C-alpha positions in Angstrom: -19.4 -27.3 -201.5 -16.8 -29.8 -202.9 -15.3 -33.0 -201.7 -13.0 -35.7 -203.0 -15.8 -37.3 -205.0 -18.1 -34.6 -206.5 -19.1 -31.0 -206.9 -22.6 -29.6 -206.3 -23.9 -26.3 -207.8 -26.9 -24.4 -206.3 -29.3 -22.4 -208.5 -31.0 -20.6 -205.6 -31.2 -20.4 -201.8 -30.9 -23.8 -200.1 -33.2 -24.5 -197.2 -31.3 -24.3 -193.9 -33.7 -26.6 -192.1 -33.4 -30.3 -191.5 -32.6 -32.1 -194.8 -35.0 -34.7 -196.2 -32.0 -36.9 -197.2 -28.4 -36.7 -196.2 -25.7 -38.6 -198.0 -22.2 -38.6 -196.5 -18.9 -39.9 -197.8 -20.5 -42.4 -200.1 -17.9 -44.5 -201.9 -18.1 -47.4 -204.3 -15.3 -49.4 -205.9 -15.4 -50.5 -209.5 -16.6 -54.0 -210.0 -13.7 -56.5 -209.9 -11.5 -54.0 -208.1 -12.4 -54.6 -204.5 -8.7 -54.7 -203.3 -6.8 -52.4 -205.6 -8.2 -49.1 -204.4 -9.9 -48.0 -207.7 -13.2 -46.3 -207.1 -16.1 -45.7 -209.4 -17.0 -42.7 -207.1 -15.5 -41.6 -203.8 -16.6 -39.5 -200.8 -19.8 -38.3 -202.4 -21.8 -36.1 -200.0 -24.8 -33.8 -200.2 -28.0 -32.8 -198.5 -31.4 -32.8 -200.2 -34.2 -30.7 -198.8 -37.9 -31.1 -199.2 -39.0 -30.0 -202.7 -35.5 -29.9 -204.1 -34.5 -31.5 -207.4 -30.8 -32.5 -207.5 -29.8 -33.3 -211.0 -26.9 -35.7 -211.4 -24.7 -35.2 -214.5 -21.5 -36.9 -215.9 -20.3 -39.0 -218.8 -21.5 -42.5 -219.4 -19.8 -45.0 -217.1 -19.0 -42.6 -214.3 -21.4 -44.2 -211.9 -24.6 -42.1 -212.0 -27.0 -45.1 -212.0 -24.9 -46.9 -209.4 -25.0 -43.9 -207.1 -28.8 -43.9 -207.2 -28.9 -47.7 -206.6 -26.5 -47.3 -203.6 -28.7 -44.6 -202.1 -31.7 -46.9 -202.6 -29.9 -49.8 -200.9 -30.1 -51.9 -204.1 -26.3 -52.0 -204.7 -23.8 -52.3 -201.8 -21.2 -49.7 -201.3 -17.8 -49.7 -199.5 -18.2 -46.6 -197.3 -20.5 -43.8 -196.4 -24.0 -43.4 -194.9 -27.5 -42.3 -196.0 -30.0 -40.9 -193.6 -33.6 -39.7 -193.9 -34.7 -36.7 -191.8 -38.1 -36.6 -190.0 -40.0 -35.8 -186.9 -38.4 -38.7 -185.1 -34.9 -37.6 -186.0 -32.5 -38.9 -188.7 -32.9 -42.6 -189.6 -30.6 -44.8 -191.6 -31.6 -47.9 -193.6 -30.5 -50.0 -190.6 -32.7 -48.0 -188.3 -35.8 -48.3 -190.6 -35.2 -51.6 -192.1 -34.2 -51.8 -195.8 -37.8 -52.6 -197.1 -39.1 -49.4 -195.4 -36.1 -47.4 -196.7 -36.8 -48.5 -200.3 -40.5 -47.5 -199.9 -39.5 -44.0 -198.7 -36.5 -43.6 -201.0 -37.8 -45.2 -204.3 -35.6 -45.9 -207.3 -37.2 -45.7 -210.7 -35.0 -47.2 -213.5 -34.7 -45.7 -216.9 -36.2 -48.8 -218.5 -38.6 -50.9 -216.4 -37.6 -54.5 -216.2 -39.6 -56.8 -218.5 -42.1 -58.2 -216.0 -44.7 -60.9 -216.5 -48.3 -59.9 -216.5 -49.7 -56.4 -216.8 -49.1 -53.0 -215.1 -52.3 -53.7 -213.0 -50.7 -56.9 -211.9 -47.6 -55.0 -210.7 -49.8 -52.4 -208.9 -51.5 -55.3 -207.0 -48.2 -56.9 -206.3 -46.6 -53.7 -204.9 -49.6 -52.9 -202.8 -49.4 -56.3 -201.2 -46.0 -55.6 -199.6 -46.1 -55.2 -195.8 -44.4 -51.8 -196.0 -47.0 -50.6 -198.6 -50.2 -51.8 -197.0 -50.2 -49.1 -194.3 -49.4 -46.3 -196.7 -51.8 -44.0 -198.5 -51.8 -44.6 -202.3 -53.1 -42.5 -205.1 -54.6 -44.0 -208.3 -51.7 -44.5 -210.7 -54.1 -44.7 -213.6 -55.3 -41.2 -212.9 -51.7 -39.9 -212.7 -50.8 -41.5 -216.0 -53.9 -40.2 -217.8 -52.6 -36.7 -217.4 -49.5 -37.9 -219.4 -51.5 -39.4 -222.2 -51.7 -43.0 -221.0 -55.2 -44.4 -221.6 -56.7 -46.7 -219.0 -56.9 -49.7 -221.3 -53.1 -49.9 -221.5 -53.0 -51.0 -217.8 -54.5 -54.4 -218.8 -52.0 -55.1 -221.6 -48.8 -57.2 -221.1 -45.7 -55.2 -220.4 -44.1 -56.5 -223.6 -47.0 -55.1 -225.7 -46.3 -51.5 -224.4 -44.0 -49.0 -226.1 -40.9 -47.8 -224.2 -42.6 -44.4 -223.6 -45.8 -46.1 -222.2 -43.7 -48.4 -219.9 -41.8 -45.4 -218.7 -44.8 -43.3 -217.9 -46.6 -46.2 -216.2 -43.6 -47.0 -214.0 -43.4 -43.4 -212.9 -47.1 -43.2 -212.2 -46.9 -46.4 -210.0 -43.9 -44.9 -208.1 -45.7 -41.6 -207.5 -48.9 -43.4 -206.4 -46.9 -45.0 -203.5 -46.0 -41.5 -202.1 -42.3 -42.0 -201.5 -40.5 -39.3 -199.6 -37.6 -39.2 -202.1 -37.7 -40.2 -205.8 -34.5 -41.5 -207.4 -35.1 -41.0 -211.1 -32.8 -42.5 -213.8 -33.4 -40.5 -217.0 -37.2 -40.6 -216.4 -38.2 -39.0 -219.7 -35.7 -40.5 -222.1 -38.3 -42.3 -224.1 -40.8 -39.5 -224.2 -41.6 -36.8 -226.9 -40.9 -33.2 -226.0 -44.5 -32.3 -225.2 -45.1 -35.3 -222.9 -41.7 -34.7 -221.3 -42.8 -31.2 -220.2 -46.0 -32.7 -218.7 -44.1 -35.3 -216.7 -41.5 -32.7 -215.6 -44.3 -30.5 -214.2 -45.4 -33.2 -211.9 -42.0 -34.6 -210.9 -40.4 -31.2 -210.4 -42.8 -30.6 -207.5 -41.4 -33.6 -205.7 -38.2 -34.3 -203.8 -36.0 -35.9 -206.4 -32.5 -36.9 -207.4 -32.7 -36.9 -211.2 -30.2 -38.2 -213.8 -30.3 -36.4 -217.1 -27.9 -35.8 -220.0 -30.1 -32.9 -221.3 -28.8 -29.4 -220.4 -32.2 -27.8 -221.2 -34.0 -30.3 -218.9 -31.5 -29.6 -216.1 -32.2 -25.8 -216.5 -35.9 -26.4 -216.2 -36.0 -28.7 -213.2 -32.9 -28.5 -211.2 -32.5 -26.6 -207.9 -28.9 -28.0 -207.7 -26.7 -30.2 -209.7 -24.1 -32.8 -208.9 -21.4 -33.6 -211.4 -19.5 -36.9 -211.3 -16.1 -37.0 -213.0 -14.2 -39.9 -214.5 -11.4 -39.5 -212.0 -13.8 -40.3 -209.2 -14.1 -36.7 -208.1 -17.4 -34.8 -208.1 -18.8 -31.3 -208.1 -22.0 -30.1 -206.4 -23.5 -26.8 -207.2 
């Protein structure tokens, strides 16, 4: 399938059932170009089914991170819609409310923001949100232990942690919240090869949109790939 904004490539049979997430005609203008018609990306569309990993590729500056942030309703976009499938039928962010949408379609940045306090403080803060209180949560400490993060690190200040420790802890917190779709911005960029494989094993079993610049990683985890181009076109395969 191709459109005016991207190309998507499939690496196997695609589930013909109801998609977990559907993105249609998503378009975003470049910052500072609201009126001159210049788009960062244009008319991006795809369906993501349960258990799929859609890898997003493209050169720096083409809008990969912005695309994920638009899907998460963290960055406004000029056109297009995003809907989640479910037993009650498709629902948009307006139908669900943006806080609920962000709980179900969770964006995990490449580098967690430098936050005050410790990771345990963040867990307590996240679990206090109204949209999280009614959800089942797993123990993020147990998730991260499988990735080599010792339990004592959760009491340290964020600034005292290495980039790799911060990245694994942020991923574990996101997983513990049981989102329906994970939006992952280079989630293993700060990790060594062995730990990367451990994290991939867990994440590849989830429903994800995953930014990577690593061809080998794409080959390991992707069920499909979406390539954004500098001319605002895209390929999905």
